[in-house]
Residue, then its C-alpha position, 0 to 999 in steps of 0.5 A: m319100165r314105161r311101155s314102148e310104142g316105137t321111136k319118136t323124135v321131138r325137136v325142142i328149143y330152150h325156153h327158160e330155166d327154173r333153178s328153184m325146181c332144178g329144171t329147164t323148160f323147152k318148147a317143142v319146135d313143131e307143136p304147141r307143147y312144153y317139156n321140162r328136163i329135170d336135172r337128176s331125173g330126166w324129161y317130163t311133159v309140162r302144162p304151163s298154167k298161170g306162170y307155173w311150169e310144173s312137171d306133169t308125167e315122165v316121158r317114155d324112154d323111146i322118145t328122143f329129144e333133139v335140142v336145137d338152137g334158134d337157127g334150128n341147128t342140133l345141139f345134142s340129143e337125149s332121151n330118158a333111156s340115155l341121159g347125160a348129154f344135158q347140162s343146165v345153164s346154171d351148171r355150165a355157167s358155174q363150171f366156166a366160173r370155176e375155170w376162170a377163177e382158177m386160170l386168173r387165180l381170183s379171190d372168192y366173195e368172202a375174201w373180197k368182202k373181208w378185204l374191202s370192209s376192213d377199211m370201214e372203221s378207219h374211215g369212220y363209216t357208220g352205215y351198213v356193210d352192204n352199203w359200204l360194199y356196193a353203194e360206195s363203189k363205182t365202175l371204171a371200165v368194163e371188158t369182155i375177156g371171154s365168151y361161150e355158147h350154151l343151149g343156143l344162148d350167148f354168154r360172156i366173161v366180164s371183168e369190171r374195174m371198180e373203185h371204192t369212192v370212200c377208201g379208194k381201193r380198186w379191184r376187178y369183179v369177174y363174172v359170167e353174163n347171159t348176153t340175152d337178158k344181161n343177168t349175171a349167171a355166175l360169179c368167177g371172183f375178184i382181183l384185189a389190187 
């Protein structure tokens, strides 16, 4: 048990996520300090050094973290004594992707790959399968079909209407996109035409 020295609240804002370390880094709002929230073990201090954000020491149980968005609005509070309010960006995106896949009855990646690559031979294509799947297709339209906010970041559910330039097959590619960096946060699935 870590020693207790009285309750303290530290206001923090999302900084970045490092899935390889199963953690999310937060920056203190009122001081030049950083903290890592490790998915299954709690809050740690962190000392950034040369691009690394490795956890240092576990934070005392009596320190409460108040996670805020960019406008200073409180999103949730959590301490090492009462874990459970936090959900990583990746976990939240995966949860939304599963919900949309179920709601739209989407096919998964393997079903899409099998469906589309089945036409390679009949079209005499001798290139790589990955080229057939990705380089030989084009986007016809992009549509936002949903959105949500998490840890002060905005995300959207995107449906891209695609067409294969060789075989002519059409499909929809549905995914979760982080609107800040335009990166795909999770794959929902495919609607095969």
